[in-house]
N, C-alpha and C positions, 0 to 999 in steps of 0.2 A: 500562554503566560508561562510554560514551563513545565518541566516533568523533574520531580524530586523522589526520594525513597527514603527509606529508615527501617532497619532491622532491629528487632528487641528480641533479644537472648533472655527467655523466660527463667533459664537455671541461674544466669548472673544477676537477672533483675535490671538489666541495664542494655545499652545499645551494643550492637555487634562491632566493635572497634577495629577497623583495619580489613573487614571483610572486602575482597574483591567483589564487585559487581560491574557486569558489562551490559552494554545497551546495543543490540542491533536492531538497525533502521531498516525502513521499507527502500530507501535507497542504496542498500547494501553497505552502509557505513558502520563502523564498529567504534564503540567508546569505552574505555575500561577506567574504572576509578576505585579508588578505596575509600571506605567509609570514614567519617569523622571520629574525633573523642566521644560523640554522642551516639554514633551508629547511625548518621544521616550523611546524606549525600546528594548533590545536585546533578543530575544526568543532563539536562538540556535548559537552558535560559528561554529559548522559545521552541516551541513543541508543534512543527507542522501537522496537518492531518496524515494519517496514514497507519499503516500496521508496525507495531515495535515487538521487541521481546526483549526481557530482562533476564540475564543470567545471573542468580545469586551463587556464590562459589560458597557454600556452606560447608563442604567436606573439608576443605584446606582449612577454614576457620574453626569447625569442630574437631578435628583432627588437633589442632594445637590445644584445644580444652581438654584432649584426652577421652574425648565422647562423641557420639553421634553415629548416624546412620546414612542420611543423605550426602550426596555429592553435589553435583550442580543442580537448582531447582530453576526452571524456566517458568516466566510469566510471560504470557503473550496477549496483547490486548490492542485494542484499536482507538486512535484519537480522532474523533468526529469533529469537533470545535477546537481550533487553534487558540481561541480567547479564552479558554477555561485553563485553570491549574489542574494538572494531573499528579497526584502524589500516590505512589505505588508502595505500600508497607508491608514488611514481611515480619510475622510472627513466629519465632524459631524456637524448637526444643528439640534435644537430641534425637526425639523418635516422631516427631509431627510437626508440621506447620500450617500458617493461613495467611492468606492474603486477601486484600480488598483494595478498592480505589478510596483513598481518603480525599480530604479536603485540602 
């Protein structure tokens, strides 16, 4: 059903507008998007089974905010059921982050 993401900037109290997010696919393809005005993005409309890696370019985003420690935050995961929706959010602060599989 697809793969989406959302980055919440806990200092700003809102989405990480304009952050670059890359998706590396098990077939070797790479997709790059910029998060929208709410810090959200659609990476794939359909998400076939296989291994994936999302690269959140937090360093560039945080440097624009004149704060931060992290550069690129990788999140690797496996899609087992292509009929399900996969939502991978990132909760970001200058010196910490958390991620999980959302619905």
